[in-house]
N, C-alpha and C positions, 0 to 999 in steps of 0.2 A: 690370732685373737682368741683368748680363752672364753669359756662359757660365760663367766661373770661379766667380762668386758662386752661380749655380744649382747647380753641382756641390758647392760647399761646403755650401750649404743642404740639398742632398739627403743628404750624408754626415751632417751634424748631425741632420737629421730622422730618418734610419734609426737613429742611435745613441740618440736620444731615445725612439724607439718601443721599442727593446730595453730601455732603462732603465725605462720605464714598465711594460713587460711583466714585468720582474723585480721591481720595487718593489711593484706592485699586481697580484697573481696573477690576480684575476678579470678584469682588463682584457685579458688575453691573448686571450680569446674575442672581445671587442669589437674589438680592434685587428686581429685576423686577418680578421674580417668587413670591416673598413674597408679593409684592403689588397686583399681580393677585389673589393670594389666599385670601388676605385681602378683596378684593372687593367681592369675592365669599362668604366669611364668613359674610359679611354685610347682604347678603340675608338670610343666616341661622339665623342671629340675629333677623330678622323680624319674622321668624317662632317661634323662642324661646320666643319672646315677647308674642306670642299667646299660649305658653305652648306646642308647637309641635316641635319634633326633626326629621329631615330628615337624615336617614342613607344612602341615595343614591343620594345625590345632585351632586356627581361627574359625574353623568350621563349627566347633562346639560353642565358641563365643556367639556366633551368628545364630545357631540353633536356639540358644537360650534367649537372645535378644528378640528373635521373632516370636518365640513362645510368649514372652511378656507382651509383645505388641498385639498378638492375636487374642489373648485372654483379658488384657487390661480393660477393654470396653465393658466386659461383663463383671470383672472383679478388679477393683482399683486399689485394693490394699497391697501396698508395697511389701510388707512383711510376709505376705502369702505368695505374691507373685515371684519373689526371688527364689525361695526354696522349690516352688513348683517348677520353674524354668531350669534350675540347677539339676533337679531330678530327671527332667526330660533330656538334658545333655548327657547325664550319666547313663541313662538307658540307651541313648544313641551310641555312647562310647562302648557299652557292653556289646551291643549288636555288631558294631563295626570292629571292635577289638577281637571278637571271636574269629574274625577273618584275617585281620592284619597281623595277629600274633604268630602266624605261620612264617613271617618274614623277619629279617634282621638288617641292621645297618642301612645302607643306601636304599635298599628295596623297601624297608619299613618307612623311611622318610618320604620317598617319592610316591609310595602308594597312598599315604596320608595326604600328600599334596594333590594327587589326582582326584581323590574323593572330595577334597575340599573344593576343587575347581568345578567338579560336576555339580556340587551343591550350589555353588555360586551361579552357575549357568541356569539352574532351575529357578533360583530366586529372581533372576533377570527375566526369564522367559515366561514364567507363570504370572503374567501381569494381573489377571483377574483376582488372584489370591494375594500376591505379594506387592502389587503396584509397581513392579519392576524397579528401575533405577530411581524412581520418585520416592520410593520407600514408604513407610507407614509412620504416621504421627500418633504418638501416644496421648491419651487424655491425662490430665493431671492426677497422678496417683495420690492416695491418702496414706497416712501413717497412724496406725491404731484408730482408724476411722476419722481422723482429723485431716481436713484438706488444708495443706500448707501452700504458701505462695512466696515468691521472691527469695529473700535471704533465708527465711525459715526453712523453706524446702531444700535449698542448697546445703544448709547445715545438717539437715536430717539425713540426706543421702551421703554426705561426707562422713558423718559420724558412723553411719551404717557400714560404709566401706572401711573405715579405720578399725572398727570392732571386728569385722570379718578378717581383715588383714592380720591383726594381732592373733586372733583365734587360730587361723590356718597356719600362721608361722609357728606357733607353739605346737600345734598338732603334727606338722611335718617334721619338726625337730624330734619329737617323740617317735614318730613313725620310722624315720631313718635310723634311729638308734635301736629300734626293736628288731627281732629276728627277720621279720618280713622285709624291712628296709635294708638290713644287711645282705639279704639274699639278692637284692637288686644289684649290689656291687658284684656279687658272684656271677651274675648273668654277663656282666661286662668283661670279666676276666676269665672265668672257667665255668661256662654254662654246662658243659658235659659233666663236670665234677659234681655240680649240684644235682643233676639227674641221677648219678650213681649213688648219691647220698639219700636219695628218695625224696628230694625237694622238686616238685613240678615247676620248672622254670617258666613254662608258658603261662601257668595260672598266677604265678607271682607277678609276672610282667602285666598280665591282664588286670589284676587288681590295681596295680599302679596306674594303668592306662585309664581305667574307669574312674579312679579317684582324680586323675588329672582332668578328665572330661567334666567331672563334677565341679572342680575349681574353675575351669574355663567357663562353665555355665554360670557360676556366681559372678565372674568377671563380666560376662556378657549381659547379665541381668542389671548389674550396676551401670554399665555403659548405656543400656536402654533407659534406665530410670534417670540417669544424669542428663543425657542429651534429649530424651523423649522423642527420638526420631531414629528409626533403624533403616538401613539400606543394605543392598547386597555387598557393598564394599567391605562390610565387616568380615565376609568370608573369603575375600580376594587373597591371592597368594602373598601380596605385599604385607597384608595384615599379619599373616603367619610369620613372614620374615622379620617383622618388627619384634615379635615375641622372642625369636631366637636371638636377634640383635641385643635385646635387653638382657637376656640370660648371659650372654658373653660379656656384655658391658659391665654388669654388676658382679659377675663371678659365678661361673656355672656350677660350682660346688657349694654355694652359700645360700642359706635361706634369707639372710639379711640382704644379700646382694640382689635378690629378685626385686625387692622394693627400692633399694638404692639405685639400681640400674633403671627402673621404671621412672622414678622421679627425675633423675638426671636426664634421661632421654626426653621426657615430655617437656621439661623446662628448656632444654637445648633446642628442641624443635620449635617451640613457641617463640622464643627469642630470635632464633635464626630465621624463621619464616617472617617475623615482623621486621627485621632489619635487612635481610637478604632474601627477599621472596623468591628470586629466581635461582638461588644456589643453596637453599637450606639442606637439600639432600646431599650435596657435596660436603657440607660441614659435618653432617651426621656420619657420612662415610669416612671422613678423615678422623673423626673421633674414634670410630671403631678400629680403624687401621692403627692408630697410635696405641690403643689399648692392646691389640693383638701383638704388636711389635715390642712394646716396652712394659706391658703389664698383663701377661698371659692369664694371671689369676683374677683379672678384672679389678674393679674399684675396691672391692673388699680385700683382694690380694695386695693392692697398693697400700691400704691402711694397715694390714698386718705387717708388711715390710717396714713401714715407717715406725710402727710400735716396736718391732724387733730391733731396729737400729738404735732407738732411744734407750732400750734396755741395755744393749751392749755398751753404749756410750756412758 
């Protein structure tokens, strides 16, 4: 898929999401969550470019969501809560990243998973602070000082998520094309060669890790603002697994695939859970298996293949 076609596909996709949100009101919640997860998966995409997989990135989603929950009673402005929580996640990513950057491949992935589960356990056990598995209910946030309710609030959060999704998608495309993004690919193939060239691979990866934590923080903030209820389940290992699932489903090397995979995943889960409540996980597993076997490039890879065949024909 060429750059122009990707831009056209992104515009059409955004328009389709708005149309779905307008035509089917209850889908606004689902699509907002999908956009939040897509933003988070964009951060995982950066790490995948460097050949690293984080199996614990939901930790940063939960950090931001709980930051929103703790601060919201004193400061209810959504447009301040979101960047504040994203910066808290980025700071956590910097502190943790200085430690995990020593490791690569499976050790990198499992260390992130272990830290995420430690954080999940703390959220469960520190009941006086986090309310344990009961979670924390957020007061109704405001937008530019205006308290919205019902459909107006849903549209405000959906619009915010869509704007952030478009903004981050453009930024990541530019980032990956820049020297810093190109160096990430060098970490995957020839990290030692990068070091010989004078490029500090550890700090290149650390910058990508902090940026991915920032985007996960934006995703977690959107989840908190959408559901207005945060629980330790946001940091559980299955939540991190969902993010990796979405990255593979959409296409691990594609910016557009992060959002396509997130939307398809959320819609599949909602409809599968509604019609086959006891087997929706099986359906999602079969979808992923089919993608791995017949479309290793994900949904975006399938689209590129179909366009290529049409051009040949």
